[in-house]
VEXGU-558389 format. One record per atom (N, C-alpha, C, O): x, y, z. Coordinates in steps of 0.02 Angstrom, whole numbers, plus 50000, padded with zeros to 5 digits. Each point is the difference from the previous one (the first is absolute). Example, Ala and Ser with C-alpha at 12.3 -4.5 7.8 and 13.67 -1.06 7.14 Angstrom:
2
506604971650390499555005950000500455006050000500524999950033499305005449931500425005950003499615005550037500255005550008
***
This chain:
295
524524883646575500435000150059500634996049986499974995149964500595007050064500634996249988500004993450039499774999650057500484995349911500074993450030500724997849994500254999349944500094999650112500694997650000499994992650019499734998150052500564997749905500044992850013500744998150003500365000749950499874997050108500684997550007500004992449990499644996450033500775001449919500024992949982500684997150017500505003650001499534989950013500634997150027500564999249950500584999850020499264999649915500534999149950499735001649931499405001149991501054998949960499825002149932499534995049966499635001949955500394991850065499584994949967499285000650023499544999649959500365001350106499325001250024499745006649972499425000649983501035004450013499805006549972499784999349927499525003349980500824992549982499814999149930499294997349994499615002449959500224992750083499334997149998499485005350019499485000549966500655003350086499535005150022499935005449947499455002749990501094998949976499965005149948499524997949945499605004149976500434989550003499544997749949499285000350023499555001849962500344996650101499315000150026499745007250006499435001449984501005003050040499795006950010499875003449933499545004149995500864994349954499895002949933499304998349975499675004149968500114989750045499334998149978499465003850039499505002149971500614998750094499505003550042499955007349981499455002849996501125000449992500015007249985499815001649928499875005749983500124989249973499805001049931500465004949963499845005949993500734991649986500495003949960500255006350035499895005549976500434993650081500255005950036500635002849967500334996649961499835009650056500655002749980500524997050047499925000450061500614996649911500514996550041500665003849997500255001549946500025000050112500655003450004500404996650055499734996650044500935004449953500444997550053500145005550050499975006049984500194992050077500095004850054500495005649983499865005850015500704992549954500515005149986499765005149949500305005349992499154993149972499735004649949499505004950029499775004549965500064994750099499505004350031500335006550022500265000650056499745004349899500295006650014499455004950021499414998449997500795007550024499515005250017499575001749939499395000950006500934999549936499635001549939499484994749985499435001649981500764992050026499534994649989499415000550048499424999249979500725002250084499465000550050499535005849984499394999350007500885006349973499585005749983499544998349942499415001750001500854995049948499594998049943499454995150020499435000649977500754994650067499514995050019499465002750048499424998149995500795006350049499535002450052499615006249980499435000950021500875003449938499675006349983500015001449925499865005749980500294989349979500035001149928499325001949972499484998650030500535004749913499375002549971499664994949955499435000949980500934993650003499714994849958499544995750043500224995950039499125005149952499524996750044500024992449991499904996350048500225001449890500024992849989500614996950036499944994850032500635008549963500604997650033499925000250075500234995650036499435009649988499945001050072499594994550033500114998450058499424998749904499574994950030500294993049995499754995450032500785003749928500284993349992500424998150062500365004250026499584989649997500384997850059500754999949986500214999749943500175000550111500735000149994500294994450043499824999250058500624996849912500334994550035500755001450002500325000549948499965000350112500715001550009500354993650023499864997450054500615000249905500394994150017500655002050034500265005449987500004990450057500615001650038499925006850033500435004449996499014996450038499845006550030500505002050053500045005950018500354989350008500515001750049500545004549971500395003150036499634997349896500515004149967499765007049983500375003849967499044998050054499775006949988500485004850034500154999250060500115005849904500495004650030499725003550062499415001650004501034999650044499815003450062499715006849985499535002350034500755001149915499745006749983499274999749979499615004450017500204990449946499314999249979499544998650059499445002550003500804993450044499604998750060499915006350041499455001250027501085002749979499945006450037499525004749965499625003550033500394996549901499545004249962499274997950013499575004350012500294989349987499324997650015499795001950070499435002050011501034997250036499845001750070499835007450007499535001850036500855002549929499885007250005499365002149966499715005350017500054990749935499405001749962499384996050021499495000149966500564996450091499464995350017499325003350008499494996849989500495009850031499355003350009499685001449932499395000849997501004999549949499735001549934499774993849962499625000549953500634993850069499894993949960499324996950015499824998950058499824999749889499374996450006500144992749981499984998249942500164997750109500194993149987499424995749974500114994449977499285008250027499424996249975499915000649925499584996649971500825007849997499915001349928500204994149957499724999049946500774997150076500234994349960500364995050045500295002050050499694991649933500364995050040500765000549990500245000649943500124999350112500734999649998500204993650038499874999450059500444995949906500244993950032500764999949997500295000549946500024998950112500735000050004500224993250025499804997850054500614998849906500254993450018500745000450017500405002549960499784995150099500705000450023500234993050020499614995950024501035002849965500294993650023500515001150055500334995350023499735011050000500425001750057499655005350040499595003849974500574996650090499705005050043500275006949983500595000849983498975004250021500195007049992499605003950052499415001249991500925000750063499645003250056499685006649979499455001650023500895002249935499725006449978499364998949960499525003850007500484991149951499414998549960499434997750045499435002249991500714993450057499494997650046499715005850040499405000350012501035004350010499775005850037499545004449958499495002450024500694998549913499595004049954499314997049993499505003750000500454989749993499354996849993499585001150062499405001249995500924998550064499625001350062499745007250001499455001250023500955003549952499815007050002499405001549956499645004850013500244991149936499435001349956499334998750034499495002649979500524993450074499414998250040499514995549961499634996250031500375004149904499564995749961500384994249968499694995549972500975004650034500404994849969500014993650041499824999950059500414994749909500054993550034500704997249987500295001149948499964995250101500674997149997499954992750021499834998550057500314997149896499974992850014500694996949991500355001449952499854994350096500644996649997499864992549993499694996950043500555000249903499924992849988500654996550014500545002349980499434992150055500604996250017499934992949972499454997749985501124999050007499994993149977499754995450056500105001550059499594992949924499794995350052500614996950034500555000049972499354997250087500544996650035500224993849962499654997649955500944999950062500274994349962499544993950004500024995749956499575003950097499564994350007499365000949958499574995649998500375010149968499415001449959500195001449927499655003849966500894993250011500235001349932499504997649948500015002349943499544993250076499484997849953499565005949980499745000149944500175004850101499605005949983500355004349948499695002749955500974997950051500395003849951499994996549933499935003349948500144990150052499964996249938499325000949967499965000949939499514998950101499325000849972499915007049971499665000949950500655004150081499955007049976500295000549930499695002949955500914994450034500325000449934499664995349950499965001649941499794992750082499644995549955499385003449973499824999149942499845004750100499415003749979500195005249947499635000949951500935002450058500235005049951500104996849932499805002949949500514991350049500144996649937499414995849976500054996749947499415003350091499404996049983500194992649992499824996749952500565000950098500234993150000499664996150056499895002650055499944991249930499734995550051500464993950004500154996849949500075001550111500444994350010499624994550037499675001350050500394992649924499724994450038500374999350066500555002750008499164993650039500284999550067500734998050002500405003250033499784991449931500694997650000500475004949964500585000750018499155002649931500405005049965500155006050045500565002650000498944999550037500105005550047500504998150054500435004150019499524989850006500484997750052500714999849972500485001550036499594996749900500664999849968500305007049998500595000950016499015004049964500255006949997500205002450070500525003250008499074995350042500155002050068500654996850025500375003050039499774991049937500594996350024500645002249965500525000650032499435000649902500615000849962500135007149974500535001349972499005003250037500125007049980500095004150064499594999750046500945004249956500155004050059499415004650015499745003449956500054996650107499395003550019500085007550008500035002650056500015001049888499995007350002499685002649936499884996149954500005010450044499635002949943500354998849934499694997949951500965003450047500364999649936499974992949972499854999149941500284995850100500034993249974499304997549982499934996549950499555005250089499334997949982499785003449935499714996849956500435009750038499805003849940500344997049938499674998949949500984999850056500364997449942499774992949983499924998349941499974997550110499804993149987499314999749969499894996349951499645007550075499324999849973499975003349932499604998149957500835007050032500035003049934500244994949948499744999949944500754996050074500234994749955499444995049985499914997949942499725000250110499454995349990499475002849954499724996549958500125010050050499495003149958500235000349927499604999149954501045002350036500275000249932499964993149967499844999449941500314995450099500004993249973499294997349991499864996349953499685005550093499324997549998499515005950002499705001350052500205002149892499575006050000499264998350007499605004350019500204989649966499294998150004499784999950073500404998750045498965002749965499745000450069499734993350021499444998149982500954998350057499814993550028500484998350056500565002550001499234993350046500464998150055500624996449974499954995549958500625006450068500634996849979500164994250046499915000450061500344994249910500174994050039500715000450026500405004249979499764991250066500684999550026500504998749944500545003149999499294992549955500464998349946500155006149956500575001149980498915002950006500095005949958500445005250034500445002949969499434998250095500395004950038500724997650006500475004049994499634989550020500674997450008500435000549937500615000650004499064999049937500385000649938500295007049990500515000849966499165004250063500225007049990500455002450055500495003549988499344994650073500375002650058500504994850026499794994850025500845006649969500514995750030500045001750074499915005850019500234989350024500085001550071500575004950012500594998349994499245007950023500515005250008499965003450067500265005450009499414991550039499885003450063500514998150053500144994150010500135011050022500394998950061499515000550058499765005550016500094989050016499525000050055500345002950062500334996350038499595010149972500375003450054499814997550069500424999850045498954998249963499794997850067500254992950015500174998550057499864997349892500304993450010500755000750015500264996450042500075008249923500725001150012500115003050069500494998250034499075006449988500075002950067499904994650053500345000050051499204995549936499884994550048500614995550004500214998150054500075000149888500604995749999500585003550035500394996750036499685009849954500535003750033499915000050076500464998850038498925002649983499865000350072500084993350034500194999750059499684995049904500054993250029500704997049992500114994250017500365009849957500704997849991500044993849955500344995150016499315005149928500034994549952500345002649937499665002049953501014997950046500375003149944499844997149932499995003649950499894989850046499854997049936499365002849971499955001449940499554999550103499365002749976500045007549985499595002649962500905000750068500075007249986500445001249939499795003449953500814993650046500475001349946499824996149936500145002249945499554992050064499844995849942499625003849945500245000349944499175002550072499625003749949500395005949971499895001849942500555001250097500375005949976500554998149952500155003749953500164990450058500584998149961499854995149943500404999449953499044997250051499844995149948499755003349936500014996949946499775009350059499725003449942500295007049994500185003050051499854999649888500245006949990499425004850013499474999449970500655005450074499505005150015500275006849979500605001250000498955003349983500215006749981500255003750062499814998450056500615006749933500245004050055499425003450036500015000950061499485001149901499435003550030499604995350045499795001950054500114991849923499654995150042500384998850065499704999850054500964999549941500404998750060500035006250045499974999450061500095006449908500025006250040499365000750042500025001650059499404997249908499365000450035499974995050057499755001550054500494992349933500004994850052500445002050059499784999650057500835002749930500465001650054499765006150040500115000450061499555004249906499715005650036499464997650048499975002150057499604993449918499474997150042500304996150059499775000750056500744995349930500304995950053500335004350054500024998050058500245007849923500285004450051499455002450048500105000150061499335001749912499455002150044499764994150042499795000850057500244993249914499814993950037500484998850059499784998550055500875002249933500494998950053499935005350055500084998550059499785007749922499895005250050499424998150045500035001250061499454995949912499434997850040500204994250046499754999550056500694996149919500244994550043500395002850059499964997450056500415008049931500405003150054499565003550051500165000250059499295002749917499575003850045499274998949980499725003949961499974990950066499304998649983499505004050041499414998250004500815007350026499555003950043499445003449962499525002550030500524997649902499465003049961499364995850006499455002549986500624991250036499424995650009499695001750068500294998750052499125004349947499695002350062499704994250039499644995949972500515003750094499724994750042499245000350000499715005450007499984988949985499274999750003499665001849934499404999349994500995003149957499705001949936499964994049953500214994450017499525006849924499954994749951500694998649971500335004449974499874989350031500674998049978499934995749937499674994850000500655007449946499974996249938500484994150003500414999450046499524996149905500454994349996500725002349992500464997050029499645008249932500675002849990500295002650066500584998950015499015004650024500235002750064500184994450049500495000550037499124994249963500174994250043500664996949979500404997950042499725002049893500634997449974500585004450025500524997450019499395009249979500515004650025500164998550074500584999650019498914999650021500094998650071500374993450011500464999650041499344995349923500304993350009500725000049977500444997450035499705005349906500684999749973500485004650037500594998450007499165007250018500435004750034500334997150062500555001950019499114993350012500274997050061500604995549985500404998550045499684999449893500544995449983500645003449977500474996749978499565010050026500585003749977500285004550055499625002750041501044998049961500315005050043500005006749963500005000249938499985005150100499955006649969500605001449954499925002949947500674995150075500605001449958499994995949935500275002249949499424991950052499924996149939499555003649950500145000349940499315002350086499535003649957500315006449973499885001949942500525001450098500345006249978500484998449942500045003849952500324990650055500474998049946499614998149937500225001649944499224995050065499584998149943499725006249965499975000349938499845004650101499735006349972500535003549958499855002549946500764997750078500555003149962500134996349935500125003049948499854990350055500124996149939499465001349948500155000949941499234999350080499455001349953500055007149970499855001049942500385003850099500095006849974500555000249948499935003549950500614992750061500534999749949499754996849936500185002249945499414992650062499734996749940499545004749962500005000249938499605003650098499555004849966500415005349963499845001849943500705000650089500435004949967500324997149937500085003449950500104990250054500304996649941499494999649943500195000649942499184998350075499474999949948499935006849967499945000449939500075004850101499935006849974500575001749952499905003549950500704994150065500585001349957500094994749946500475000249961499074994950038500024994549952500684996450002500324998849949499884999550112500644996750012499954992649982499634996350031500745001749918499974993049977500334995150049499934994049992500425008650058500304995650050499534998150056500194996250044499195006349954499524998650053499874992650008499984997450055499934999249890499834992850003500544996050036499844995650039500795006049949500544996550034500005001450075500134995550040499725010749978499975001650072499424996450034500054998150059499415001049905499444996350029500194992650008499804996850050500575000549903500244993050007500454999350061499944995250038500525009549971500444999850059499615000450064500154996550049499335007849952499585000650059499654993450015499944998050057499834998749890499684993550008500484994850029499824996250046500795003749928500514995350025500165001150073500084995350038499975011049982500145001650071499464997350046500144997850055499245002449921499444998050043499874992549998499604997450039500744999049916499894992849996500614995850016499954994050011500635009149992500624996350014500185000450074500514997250021
***
C-alpha cells in the first residue's frame, strides 16, 4: 500500500530516509521528478517478478509531475497496491498527491511537524539519536543555549561533534565547548528585550558580534511575526491554555502604541530585505536605529 509521509524540512527528511531504507531492506530509490508514466508502468505492471516485489522509496515526492499523478488516478482500478510497498517522502504539501493517496483507500498519509519552541529538547534528542550521540546534562544544556534551535543548526552541530568524537560515550561540557563556538542568536531573548523596550539588550547581541545574513534574515522574519502578535494578540483564546510566550505577548503589547509597532514592523521588514540582498550597509543602519532609541 502507498504511504505518504510529509516532513517539515530536509534535515528531518534525511534522518527518516536512513531509517526507512533499513526497514524496507534495499529499496529502489528515485526522486519525484523521475516518476514518469513509463516508470510507473514498469513498477506496477512490469514482467520482472523480482523487480516487481522490491519496495520503492520516492524522495521529494512533492515533485512528481502532475501528468504522472493524473495517470495513476486514471488507472487506480487496475493497480494492486498490495503487490509492493511504495513509500513517498515529501517536504512540501502537494494536494494532488494527497488526494491520490486518499483515492487508493488502502494508502496512508502522515504529516510530521516540528515540536514547539518550548520543546526543542525533543528535536535535539531526535538528531542526537541519528548520530548515536549521548550528551551529559551540562553538555546538552550548552547546546540548547548556544546553538540556534532549528533542524539545520542542530544537525550541523551534532554532525561536527560526531566527526570529532566518533567513539560511543557521553560527551562532557568541556568536549562540546571545544567544538561548538557560541553561534546562537537567541530570538526569544531578543524578542523579550524588544518588547520590554530595552535597546541595549536588543541591539547589543546584534552589534557586538558578526552574524551571517541568513541568521539575521531568519531573526528579522521571526520578529516581524512577533510584532504582528503584539499588535493583535486575539489569537490567544480566552480561557484556553496560555503559554509563557503568549503571556509575554499580552504583557508587552500593552506597553506599545499601535503606530509605534507599525513603524517597528516596517523597519524589521527593511532589515530582512537588506539581508536578502546582502546589503553591507545594514550594520550601520542598525547602529543608527540603536542611537535613535537611546539618545
